[in-house]
BAFI-550695 format. One record per residue (C-alpha): x, y, z; residue in three letters. Coordinates in steps of 0.2 Angstrom, whole numbers, plus 5000, padded with zeros to 4 digits. Layout:
XYZALA...
This chain:
486250314935MET487550224947LYS487450044949GLU487949924961PHE488749764962LYS487749624971LEU488749484980ASN488249364964ASN489149484951GLY487349554947VAL487249734945MET485849844951ILE485250034948PRO485450134964ALA483950234961LEU482150154959GLY480550184957ILE479350084972GLY477550074969THR477150034985PHE475150124990LEU474950154972LEU473150094962SER473649994945PRO473050144936ALA474250264946GLU475750104945ALA475750104927GLU475750314926ALA477150304937SER478250174928VAL478150234912THR478550424920SER479950344928ALA480650234912LEU480550404902GLU481450494915ASP482950384914GLY482550244930TYR482950084926ARG482249994942LEU480549974947ILE479949874965ASP478249804965THR477649664978ALA476149534976ASN475349624992ALA475449804981TYR474149724968VAL474849824954ASN475949704947GLU475049664932ARG475049864930ALA477049884930VAL477149724918GLY476049844908ARG477049994908ALA478649894904ILE477749824889ALA477349964883LYS479150054884SER480350074870ASN481549984881LEU482449784879LYS481949684894ARG483849664898GLY483749864903GLU482649864916ILE482949784934PHE481349714942VAL480949684959SER479549614967THR479049504984LYS478149354989LEU476949385001TRP476949265015PRO475149175010SER476149104996GLU477849015003HIS476948885001GLU476048884986ASN477448794973PRO476748894958ASP476949064967ALA478349104958VAL477749064939ASP476249124946GLU476949304950THR478149284932LEU476249284926GLU475449434933ARG477149534925LEU477149454909GLY478949434909LEU480049274907GLU481149304923TYR481249424937ILE482849524944ASP482649524960LEU481349414970LEU481149474990PHE480149375006LEU478949505008HIS478949485026GLN479749355038PRO477849285043ALA477149115042GLY478148995031ALA479549095027TRP480948955029ARG479848855015LYS479749005007GLY481649035005TYR481648864998GLU480848954984GLN481949074983LEU483348964982VAL482548854969SER482248994958ALA483849044957TYR484648904953LYS483248884939ALA483649014932GLY481749124936LYS482549254947ILE484249314945ARG484449354964ALA483849304980VAL483149454994GLY482449465010VAL481349625016SER480849665034ASN482249525042PHE483149615056GLU483749535073GLY483249355077GLU482649335058TYR484049385049ILE485249285059ASP483949115058ALA484049165039LEU486149175038LEU486149005050LYS484948905040GLY485448915023PHE487048895012ASP486049025000VAL486449205005VAL485449335000PRO485949494990GLN484749634996VAL483949655009ILE482249795011GLN482149875026VAL481650025033GLU483050155032CYS483350355031HIS484450475039PRO483550435056TYR483750275056PHE485450195044PRO485250025049GLN486850045060THR486749865070GLU485949785052LEU487449825043ARG488449755055LYS488049575049VAL487649635032CYS489449735028ASP490349565029PRO489349485016LEU489149625004ASP487149625005ILE486449785000ARG485049865011ILE483649934997MET482850085009SER481050095010TRP480650235021TYR481850315012PRO481450495017LEU480850465034GLY479050395031GLY477150435032LYS477250575049GLY479050595046ASN479650655030THR479150855034ALA480150815049LYS481750765040LEU481950865026LEU481551015037GLY483150955047GLU484351115046PRO485750995042VAL484950965027ILE484151115023THR485751195023ALA486651055011LEU485051104999ALA485751264998ASP487451244997LYS487251144983TYR485851204975GLY484751064976LYS483050994988THR483150965005PRO482350764996ALA483650764985GLN485150784997ILE484250635006ALA484250544993LEU486050544988ARG486350515005TRP485850335003HIS486950344987VAL488350394997GLU488050255009MET487950114998GLY485950104998PHE484950044984ILE483450184987VAL481550184981ILE480650324983PRO478850304978GLY478050444970SER476250454958LYS477050614952ASN477750664938PRO478850814943ARG479550724959HIS479950564951ILE481050684938ARG481750764953ASP482150624963ASN483050564949ALA483950714949ASP485450674962ILE486650594953PHE487750784945ASP488650784963PHE489450704978ASP489150734997LEU490850785006THR491450685021GLY491050835033GLU489350835025ASP488950645028MET489850655044ALA488450805049LYS487150705041LEU487450565051SER487250665068SER485450625063LEU485450455068ASP484250425082LYS484450235082GLY482550215080ARG481350145068ARG479850255062ASN478750095059TYR478549975073ILE478049785068ARG477349675081THR477249475081GLN475449505080ALA475649605064ALA476749465058LEU475249345061ASP473949425052SER475349465036PHE475349275037ALA473649265039ALA472949405024TRP473049325007LYS472749474996PRO471849484980GLN473049474968PHE471849484953GLU470949624958ARG472349724946GLU
């Protein structure tokens, strides 16, 4: 699998398995399938309540720890918990985390980022990330701290390629990790049915989903499609035996609508900060 170099020199796989909305049993099975199919990046989060399941799948694989790149996220309720990072490590059953994000720019997120920086300097995490930090939040982060994140995880797909955010991130070599990589709920069928994408699928003998995922990689984005279907997991990884031409990429760029599909409000951020998931439910 292709890898990207982060701005601190750490290498990260270009493609990974996402575990959002997967139950612990589903996450364990999906990660197990993904590792067997050559995936080496796994993305989870405190709030997904499946970190223990991800850890179980890693533990029962025959892979060495250094072969697997694990990313997870601190929920806003944990920003001021001094033990949040250690508790996350315990749930995963790992000695270090490859990439740790703040999940939302909510609550005491500045305290949360201080935790990430401290854990990074202590060697508990290899890279620092923020999720859903855009606009005023990414500006405040970059102005308020001298440690630049390595990755930002945001909604990103051909309908919304994060053009404005990339103007901020690209000069600092901050990698984008794409969630909703195929358009998101209610929009996937529409995106994959776009004539531009279906025509390219025919041209390359690939599925529309494979064309869209290859677009992410060609754009330099880390992409983490989630699935509990073993066939889909296998198919999603079959994107490294072809390259989209410059002309093809230009055609895909024409799909940019300049607006996200998921709308986050201040009320949502407030609720994110107040809600405390029962992590032990795993």
